[in-house]
C-alpha positions, 0 to 999 in steps of 0.5 A: 824069437824062441823062448830059449833065445829070449832067455839067453838074451835076458841073461846077457842083459842082466849080466848074471847079476854082475855090477862090476866086471868079473874079468877086470884087469885080466889080460887073458880075458881082454885078449879073448875080448879083443878077438870078439871085438874084431868080429863084431865091433871093429867095422865101426870102432876100428881094428884098434878101437880108435874110432871110425864110424863109431866113437873112439873107445881108447879115450877112456870116457864114454857117452853111455857112462864110464862104469863097467856096468854102463859099458856092459849095458851099451853092448848088451842092449845097444844105445838108443838114438845111435847106430849101436845095436844090441849084442845080447843075442849074439854074445853071452854075458861072459863074452860081453864082460870080456869085451868090456875088459878089452875096451878097458885095456886099450883106454889111454889119455893121449888121444888126438885132441882138436886144436880149433876154435869151436865158435869160429867153426860154427860160423864156418859151418853155417856160413862159408861151408854152407853145411846147413843146406844139407845137415841139421843141428838141433832145430836148425838146418836141413834134413837132406844129409845126416843129422849132426846134433849129436855127432860129437858123441857118435863119431871120432875126431878121425872119422869127422876129419875124413868125412869132411876131407874125403867124404867118399871114403866111408858113406853113412848108411842110408845116404848113398848116391843113386843115379837115374838115367832118363829116356831123354838122356838126362840124368838125375843124381840124389841121395837114396831114400829107397831103391827096389826091383821096381822103383827108386826114390831119391832127393837131390841137394836142393831138397827136391824129391823124385820117384821113378818106376824102373820101366819108365827110365833107362837105368837106375844105379847106385854109385859108390860116392857121396854127394857131399863135396870135399872141403879140403880146398874150401877151408884153410887148415885153420878153418878146418880145425875150427870146423872140427872143433865145432863138430866135436862140440855137438853132443845133443845140447844145441 
């Protein structure tokens, strides 16, 4: 990184000394921020900021804090322990404040709330759903799939519902499916751990780890599907709401 780039990043992180948004309640600034949001933020937070792979920002309350400075820092520096990267090297301080203005402009209090019973959902998660065979919550469960310890902070309710019902729709980065066809005709599918020009490493749902060299197999391919099954017909609508209530409650304190 050049000295100039470092200075730009530092200036953005510091926000030129601002503690409150200089563009607060400025509709024009929010509109400018909306276009920046669509370029950098919409892929994770949704085109209308109502969530997806990233949290629903229309709720008006945020895990990083609810002050303008908190939102600014989260955008400029990223959020440790999450998929939120730093944007200080891509958006200047004024642009970040305009992003904050846009986020404030879309905040509302009538967002969807989960209707289920979190305690019942916890039982379904570890029992009927067998979710702990692939997922970890705190120190319990398996690390085959994504860690769900803080998923209630990291994902919107809409995203969680889609992940349970239609898991192929948006596969979490790093958890894609790899299929290896052996020379004896047998195929093995698992979660990708690494694939390059020479080899592939994957882990199946039983937790067994495999490593293959390309020259020893017929083919290695990535597949646009998740190994996680759909639970749409596994759970009743009530049980599904209970499960979602449990997932929403997971905020890193279990």
